[in-house]
C-alpha positions in Angstrom: -40.2 -97.2 -49.4 -39.9 -93.8 -48.0 -41.4 -95.0 -44.7 -38.8 -97.8 -44.5 -36.0 -95.3 -45.2 -37.4 -92.9 -42.6 -37.7 -95.7 -40.0 -34.1 -96.9 -40.8 -32.8 -93.3 -40.6 -34.6 -92.8 -37.3 -33.1 -96.0 -35.9 -29.6 -95.1 -37.1 -30.0 -91.6 -35.6 -31.3 -93.1 -32.3 -28.4 -95.6 -32.2 -26.0 -92.7 -32.9 -27.4 -90.7 -30.1 -27.4 -93.6 -27.8 -23.8 -94.4 -28.7 -22.9 -90.7 -28.1 -24.4 -90.8 -24.7 -22.7 -94.0 -23.8 -19.4 -92.4 -24.9 -20.0 -89.3 -22.8 -20.8 -91.6 -19.8 -17.4 -93.3 -20.3 -15.8 -89.9 -20.6 -17.4 -88.7 -17.4 -16.3 -91.9 -15.7 -12.7 -91.4 -17.0 -12.7 -87.8 -15.7 -14.0 -89.0 -12.3 -11.3 -91.7 -12.2 -8.6 -89.1 -13.1 -9.9 -86.7 -10.4 -9.8 -89.5 -7.8 -6.3 -90.4 -8.8 -5.2 -86.7 -8.7 -6.8 -86.4 -5.2 -5.0 -89.5 -4.0 -1.7 -88.2 -5.4 -2.3 -84.8 -3.6 -3.0 -86.6 -0.3 0.2 -88.7 -0.7 2.2 -85.5 -1.5 0.9 -83.7 1.6 1.7 -86.7 3.8 5.2 -86.9 2.3 5.6 -83.2 2.9 4.6 -83.6 6.6 7.0 -86.6 6.9 9.8 -84.5 5.4 9.1 -81.6 7.8 9.2 -84.1 10.7 12.5 -85.5 9.5 14.0 -82.1 9.1 13.0 -81.3 12.7 14.6 -84.5 13.9 17.8 -83.7 11.9 18.0 -80.2 13.3 17.6 -81.6 16.9 20.3 -84.2 16.2 22.7 -81.5 14.8 22.1 -79.3 17.9 22.9 -82.3 20.2 26.0 -83.2 18.2 27.3 -79.6 18.4 26.6 -79.5 22.1 28.5 -82.8 22.5 31.4 -81.4 20.5 31.5 -78.2 22.6 31.6 -80.3 25.8 34.3 -82.5 24.4 36.4 -79.5 23.5 35.9 -77.9 26.9 36.9 -81.2 28.6 40.0 -81.5 26.4 41.1 -78.0 27.4 40.6 -78.7 31.1 42.5 -82.0 30.8 45.3 -80.2 29.0 45.6 -77.5 31.7 45.6 -80.2 34.4 48.3 -82.1 32.6 50.4 -78.9 32.3 50.0 -78.2 36.0 51.0 -81.7 36.9 54.1 -81.6 34.7 55.1 -78.2 36.2 55.2 -79.6 39.7 
């Protein structure tokens, strides 16, 4: 009877250890999946940051071009106003 109980206890202990190892394997797989997801998210964030920097550069260039066009239009308006005043004075 003691032999049967010892064999049964050994089987239960073995099954418990095996189940524990299987659980740890699943845990390690979960950690690896989480790390892969975090790495993918970091890569996407870096790409988004690069895209944002590129967009900011384009926006700055567009603002500079718009300010230059505004200055040119104001200068032209002043010249046209002076030419009109000269023509009216004659």
